[in-house]
C-alpha positions in Angstrom: 42.2 -44.7 -44.1 42.3 -43.8 -47.8 41.8 -46.5 -50.5 42.7 -46.2 -54.1 42.8 -48.3 -57.2 45.7 -48.4 -59.7 44.5 -48.8 -63.2 47.0 -49.9 -65.8 46.4 -48.8 -69.4 48.6 -49.0 -72.5 48.4 -47.7 -76.0 49.1 -48.5 -79.6 49.7 -46.0 -82.3 50.9 -46.0 -85.9 50.1 -45.3 -89.5 47.9 -47.1 -92.0 49.6 -46.9 -95.4 49.4 -48.3 -98.9 52.4 -50.2 -100.3 54.0 -46.9 -101.5 53.9 -45.5 -97.9 51.1 -43.1 -98.5 48.8 -42.7 -95.5 45.3 -44.0 -95.8 42.7 -41.7 -94.2 39.5 -42.8 -92.6 40.6 -46.5 -92.1 38.6 -48.2 -89.4 40.6 -50.1 -86.8 39.1 -52.5 -84.3 41.3 -53.8 -81.4 39.7 -56.8 -79.7 41.1 -58.0 -76.4 41.3 -61.8 -76.9 40.9 -62.6 -73.2 38.2 -60.2 -72.2 36.5 -60.1 -75.6 36.3 -56.2 -75.3 36.7 -54.2 -78.5 37.8 -50.6 -79.1 37.4 -48.8 -82.4 39.3 -45.9 -83.9 39.6 -44.2 -87.3 42.8 -43.0 -88.9 43.1 -39.3 -89.5 43.7 -37.5 -92.8 47.4 -38.6 -92.7 46.6 -42.3 -91.9 47.7 -41.9 -88.3 45.7 -43.9 -85.6 45.9 -44.0 -81.9 44.4 -46.5 -79.4 44.4 -45.4 -75.8 43.4 -47.0 -72.6 44.0 -50.6 -73.7 44.4 -53.0 -70.9 47.6 -55.2 -71.1 46.8 -58.4 -72.9 46.7 -60.0 -76.3 44.8 -58.3 -79.1 43.4 -59.0 -82.6 43.4 -55.8 -84.8 41.1 -55.6 -87.8 41.7 -52.9 -90.4 39.2 -51.8 -93.1 39.5 -49.0 -95.6 37.6 -48.2 -98.8 39.5 -49.5 -101.9 41.8 -51.8 -99.9 41.7 -55.5 -98.8 40.8 -55.8 -95.1 43.7 -56.9 -92.8 43.7 -58.9 -89.5 46.7 -58.9 -87.2 46.6 -61.6 -84.6 48.3 -62.0 -81.2 49.4 -58.3 -80.8 50.8 -58.2 -77.2 50.2 -55.0 -75.3 52.3 -54.8 -72.1 51.9 -52.6 -69.1 55.1 -50.8 -69.9 53.7 -49.5 -73.2 52.8 -46.2 -71.6 54.2 -43.9 -69.0 56.9 -41.3 -68.4 60.5 -42.0 -69.5 63.1 -39.4 -68.7 60.5 -36.6 -68.2 59.1 -37.2 -71.7 55.8 -39.0 -72.4 56.5 -42.4 -73.9 54.0 -42.8 -76.7 53.5 -46.6 -76.4 53.8 -49.4 -78.8 54.1 -48.4 -82.5 52.4 -50.6 -85.1 52.4 -49.4 -88.8 50.0 -51.3 -91.0 50.3 -51.6 -94.8 47.0 -52.4 -96.7 46.9 -54.0 -100.2 44.7 -52.3 -102.8 41.5 -54.2 -103.5 41.3 -56.0 -106.8 39.1 -54.3 -109.4 35.5 -55.5 -109.2 35.6 -56.5 -105.5 
């Protein structure tokens, strides 16, 4: 008899941008699973794009930090099991979450 385990993972992707929709490179994003208290960290690329993979379904807090910008915290981001998979023979890229950061005030 063969045994197997089904693991369910989801993903979140998006862009970190300034108020003029310009991508912010090298932003640090931390997604913390509110139930399990497990965190995953990614960095935005040179266009401001970020991508969390292998998130377990649940409720997350996402913290975002970038040089020259005020930090942001997004609470209660719900990641569902359906946020990944194959749809009509194309890979579904998961939940999209674009984030706009406000420039830091001079002297901060």
